[in-house]
C-alpha positions as CSV (number, residue, x, y, z in Angstrom):
1,M,43.3,-58.9,46.9
2,E,43.5,-58.0,43.2
3,I,40.7,-55.7,42.3
4,P,40.5,-54.5,38.6
5,Y,40.1,-50.7,38.3
6,Q,40.0,-48.1,35.7
7,V,41.3,-44.5,36.0
8,E,39.3,-41.6,34.5
9,H,40.3,-38.0,34.7
10,R,37.4,-35.5,35.0
11,N,36.9,-31.8,35.8
12,V,36.3,-32.5,39.5
13,K,37.7,-30.9,42.6
14,Y,38.3,-34.1,44.6
15,P,39.1,-37.7,43.7
16,R,36.3,-40.2,44.2
17,L,35.7,-43.9,43.8
18,E,32.7,-45.8,42.5
19,F,32.0,-49.3,41.3
20,K,30.9,-49.2,37.6
21,G,29.6,-52.5,36.5
22,L,32.0,-55.1,37.7
23,K,35.0,-52.8,37.9
24,L,36.2,-50.1,40.3
25,L,36.3,-46.6,38.7
26,V,38.9,-44.2,40.1
27,I,37.9,-40.6,39.2
28,L,40.7,-38.1,39.5
29,P,41.0,-34.3,39.0
30,P,43.2,-33.4,36.0
31,Q,46.2,-32.4,38.2
32,I,46.4,-35.9,39.9
33,K,48.1,-38.4,37.7
34,E,48.7,-41.3,40.0
35,P,45.8,-43.2,41.5
36,S,47.8,-45.3,44.0
37,E,47.4,-42.8,46.9
38,I,43.6,-42.6,46.9
39,V,43.4,-46.4,46.2
40,E,45.6,-47.1,49.3
41,K,43.8,-44.6,51.4
42,R,40.4,-46.1,50.6
43,K,41.6,-49.7,50.7
44,N,39.3,-50.9,53.5
45,W,36.2,-49.4,51.8
46,I,37.3,-50.9,48.4
47,E,37.8,-54.4,49.8
48,R,34.5,-54.3,51.8
49,K,32.6,-53.3,48.7
50,W,34.4,-55.8,46.6
51,S,33.5,-58.6,49.0
52,I,29.8,-57.6,48.8
53,I,30.1,-57.7,45.0
54,Q,31.8,-61.1,45.0
55,E,29.1,-62.5,47.3
56,A,26.4,-61.1,45.1
57,L,28.1,-62.7,42.0
58,K,28.2,-66.0,43.9
59,Q,24.5,-65.8,44.6
60,A,23.8,-64.8,41.0
61,G,25.8,-67.7,39.6
62,S,26.8,-67.7,35.9
63,P,23.5,-67.1,34.1
64,D,23.3,-68.4,30.5
65,G,21.4,-66.7,27.7
66,F,19.3,-63.7,28.5
67,M,16.2,-62.8,30.5
68,I,13.2,-60.8,29.5
69,F,10.8,-59.9,32.3
70,G,12.2,-62.8,34.4
71,E,11.9,-65.4,31.6
72,V,15.0,-67.2,30.2
73,Y,15.7,-66.7,26.5
74,K,18.3,-68.7,24.7
75,I,20.8,-66.7,22.6
76,E,21.4,-68.2,19.1
77,N,24.3,-67.0,16.9
78,T,22.9,-66.6,13.4
79,A,24.1,-65.6,9.9
80,A,20.7,-63.9,9.1
81,D,20.6,-60.3,7.9
82,K,18.4,-59.2,10.7
83,P,18.4,-60.0,14.5
84,T,15.2,-61.1,16.0
85,I,13.6,-61.8,19.4
86,D,11.3,-64.8,19.2
87,H,8.9,-64.7,22.1
88,A,7.2,-68.0,21.1
89,Q,10.5,-69.9,21.1
90,K,12.1,-67.8,23.8
91,Q,15.1,-67.1,21.6
92,I,17.2,-64.1,20.7
93,R,18.9,-64.6,17.3
94,L,21.8,-62.3,16.3
95,N,25.1,-62.4,14.5
96,H,27.8,-61.7,17.0
97,E,30.1,-60.7,14.1
98,N,27.8,-57.9,13.0
99,P,28.1,-54.8,15.3
100,K,24.7,-53.5,14.1
101,H,22.9,-56.5,15.5
102,Q,23.7,-55.6,19.1
103,K,22.3,-52.1,18.6
104,I,19.2,-53.4,16.9
105,I,18.5,-55.9,19.7
106,Q,19.0,-53.3,22.4
107,E,16.5,-51.0,20.6
108,Q,14.0,-53.9,20.5
109,L,14.6,-54.5,24.2
110,K,14.1,-50.8,24.9
111,N,10.8,-50.8,23.0
112,L,9.6,-53.8,25.0
113,L,10.5,-52.1,28.2
114,K,8.7,-48.9,27.2
115,Q,5.5,-50.9,26.5
116,K,5.8,-52.6,29.9
117,I,6.4,-49.5,32.0
118,Q,3.8,-47.2,30.5
119,P,0.8,-48.6,32.3
120,I,2.8,-49.0,35.5
121,I,3.9,-45.4,35.5
122,A,0.3,-44.3,34.7
123,E,-1.2,-46.3,37.6
124,Y,1.4,-45.2,40.2
125,S,1.3,-41.6,39.0
126,K,-2.4,-41.5,39.5
127,N,-2.2,-43.1,42.9
128,L,0.6,-40.9,44.2
129,G,-0.4,-37.7,42.4
130,L,3.2,-37.5,41.1
131,H,3.7,-37.3,37.4
132,P,7.2,-37.3,35.8
133,K,7.7,-34.7,33.0
134,K,9.6,-37.2,31.0
135,T,10.7,-40.9,31.3
136,I,14.0,-41.9,29.8
137,I,15.4,-45.4,29.2
138,K,19.1,-46.0,28.9
139,R,21.9,-48.1,30.1
140,Q,23.1,-46.6,33.4
141,Q,26.4,-47.7,34.9
142,T,25.6,-47.5,38.6
143,K,21.9,-47.1,39.1
144,W,18.6,-48.9,38.4
145,G,16.9,-45.5,38.1
146,S,17.3,-41.8,38.9
147,C,15.2,-38.7,39.3
148,S,16.3,-35.3,38.1
149,N,15.6,-31.9,39.5
150,K,13.6,-31.2,36.4
151,G,11.1,-33.9,37.3
152,N,12.3,-36.5,34.8
153,I,12.9,-40.1,35.8
154,T,15.5,-42.3,34.1
155,L,15.2,-46.0,34.1
156,N,18.0,-48.5,33.4
157,L,17.6,-50.7,30.3
158,K,18.6,-53.6,32.6
159,L,15.1,-53.5,34.0
160,I,14.1,-55.6,30.9
161,C,15.6,-58.6,32.7
162,L,13.6,-58.3,35.9
163,P,10.2,-59.8,36.8
164,E,7.3,-57.3,36.8
165,Q,7.1,-56.9,40.5
166,M,10.7,-55.7,40.7
167,I,10.1,-53.3,37.8
168,K,7.1,-51.9,39.7
169,Y,9.2,-51.5,42.8
170,I,11.9,-49.5,41.0
171,I,9.3,-47.3,39.2
172,Y,7.5,-46.6,42.5
173,H,10.8,-45.8,44.2
174,E,11.7,-43.2,41.5
175,L,8.2,-41.6,41.5
176,V,8.4,-41.1,45.3
177,H,11.7,-39.4,44.7
178,L,9.8,-36.7,42.7
179,K,8.5,-35.5,46.1
180,I,11.1,-36.8,48.6
181,K,14.6,-36.5,47.2
182,R,16.6,-38.2,49.9
183,H,16.4,-41.7,51.3
184,S,15.0,-40.3,54.6
185,Q,12.8,-42.0,57.1
186,A,9.8,-40.3,55.4
187,F,10.9,-41.7,52.1
188,W,11.1,-45.3,53.3
189,E,7.8,-45.0,55.2
190,K,6.1,-44.0,51.9
191,I,7.8,-46.9,50.1
192,S,6.7,-49.4,52.8
193,Q,3.0,-48.4,52.2
194,E,3.1,-50.1,48.8
195,F,6.1,-52.5,49.4
196,P,6.3,-53.5,53.0
197,D,9.0,-56.0,52.0
198,Y,11.2,-53.3,50.5
199,K,14.3,-54.4,52.4
200,Q,14.2,-57.8,50.8
201,K,13.7,-56.2,47.4
202,E,16.7,-53.9,47.9
203,K,18.8,-57.0,48.8
204,K,17.5,-58.8,45.7
205,L,18.3,-55.8,43.5
206,L,21.9,-55.9,44.6
207,E,22.2,-59.6,43.4
208,S,20.2,-58.8,40.2
209,W,22.5,-55.9,39.4
210,F,25.4,-58.2,38.8
211,S,23.4,-61.1,37.2
212,T,21.9,-58.6,34.7
213,E,25.4,-57.3,34.0
214,L,26.4,-60.8,33.1
215,L,23.3,-61.3,31.0
216,F,24.0,-58.2,28.9
217,Q,27.6,-59.5,28.4
218,N,26.1,-62.7,27.0
219,L,24.6,-60.7,24.1
220,T,28.1,-59.7,23.0
221,K,29.9,-63.0,23.5
222,K,31.3,-64.5,20.3
């Protein structure tokens, strides 16, 4: 089974593996130069995870265009000076030859997501009595969201592609982490109070992770 992987040396004590996007990332301490030993040692785990990824990709299909809050937008390659998101026509227009256009579109998507999440965070924060000190939006390579020890929550820009109910689930999930750090029984009991179907949502998020990865790749295709 041929599985693409990338080697990255970091100041870590032990080697580790993680799937980053659609590729296996092999993280090695500076003194270990050759990845083959750790790859061979963790072969069963790698193949099992890769099979899960391939099944999720199969379910996701090959999505065209882009999605904003669950709605399909067509991507149009344009020679215009400025890229635009046309919500009336459900189109994203950008020049794939202009590297600035990708950055501008991502900033526009980020602003749209900010507007969407603000009332959701306000509502859930009030209901839970849990208020994040700061909310950060950025492209994360392995997570939909995360919660820091400082009380900040970080949300993946890829949430822009999801329908509102899934965005609500991820936000609620991260807010609960402000109080309960681990995925313990108490954590899932709290999640189930608002989302009794959380297991189905977790399964759907796995599929959506890879479909949204493909959607963002569509923005850069020439």
